[in-house]
C-alpha positions in Angstrom: -20.0 5.6 11.3 -16.5 5.0 10.2 -13.6 7.0 11.6 -10.7 8.5 9.6 -7.3 7.0 10.4 -5.1 10.0 10.7 -2.0 7.8 10.5 -2.9 6.3 7.1 -3.9 9.7 5.7 -0.6 11.2 6.8 1.3 8.4 5.1 -0.6 8.8 1.9 0.3 12.6 1.9 3.5 11.7 0.2 3.2 11.9 -3.6 5.2 8.7 -4.2 3.3 6.7 -1.6 0.0 7.9 -3.0 1.1 6.9 -6.5 2.1 3.4 -5.3 -1.2 3.0 -3.4 -3.3 4.1 -6.4 -1.2 1.8 -8.7 -1.9 -1.2 -6.5 -5.6 -0.2 -6.3 -5.7 -0.2 -10.1 -3.7 -3.3 -10.9 -3.9 -5.4 -7.8 -1.2 -7.5 -6.3 2.2 -6.5 -7.7 5.9 -7.1 -7.1 8.5 -4.4 -6.5 9.8 -4.7 -10.1 6.3 -4.5 -11.5 5.6 -1.4 -9.4 8.9 0.2 -10.6 7.8 -0.3 -14.2 4.2 0.9 -13.6 5.1 4.1 -11.6 8.5 5.1 -13.2 10.0 5.3 -9.7 13.4 3.9 -8.8 13.6 0.5 -7.1 15.0 2.0 -3.8 12.3 4.6 -3.8 9.5 2.0 -4.3 11.0 -0.4 -1.6 11.3 2.5 0.9 7.7 3.7 0.4 6.2 0.1 0.4 7.8 -0.4 3.8 6.1 2.8 5.1 2.8 1.8 3.6 3.0 -1.7 5.1 4.0 -0.4 8.6 0.9 1.8 8.8 -1.3 -1.1 7.7 -2.3 0.1 4.2 -0.5 -2.8 2.5 0.5 -6.3 3.2 2.7 -8.7 1.3 3.2 -12.3 0.6 6.3 -14.1 -0.5 6.0 -16.0 -3.8 9.3 -17.7 -4.3 11.9 -15.0 -4.0 9.5 -12.2 -4.8 7.4 -10.1 -2.4 4.0 -9.4 -3.8 2.3 -6.3 -2.3 -1.4 -5.7 -2.2 -3.8 -3.3 -0.5 -5.0 -4.4 3.0 -8.7 -4.1 3.6 -8.4 -4.3 7.4 -7.4 -1.3 9.5 -4.3 -2.0 11.6 -5.6 0.2 14.4 -9.2 -0.9 15.0 -9.2 -4.2 13.1 -12.3 -3.0 11.1 -12.7 -2.4 7.4 -10.2 0.3 6.3 -12.0 3.5 5.4 -9.5 4.2 2.6 -9.9 0.8 0.8 -13.6 0.8 1.3 -16.0 -2.0 2.2 -15.9 -5.3 0.3 
């Protein structure tokens, strides 16, 4: 049985973070500028919330040139198993 990660659920309780997470879930790997366009949030807001989402383990990023590309992480930061929010793959 999978356990709920209270930390991740708490982080997703913010409307802007939930919007960013759902946008990444829908479109896949995206840069900050792409997320700004897709969510109609400002660049500072997107950057701030991406950092929060990454710190709790819901997202990870890779550098592609000068851009950071963000994507949903499928591994729970806390128990190293499959993240219950992203689902099994």
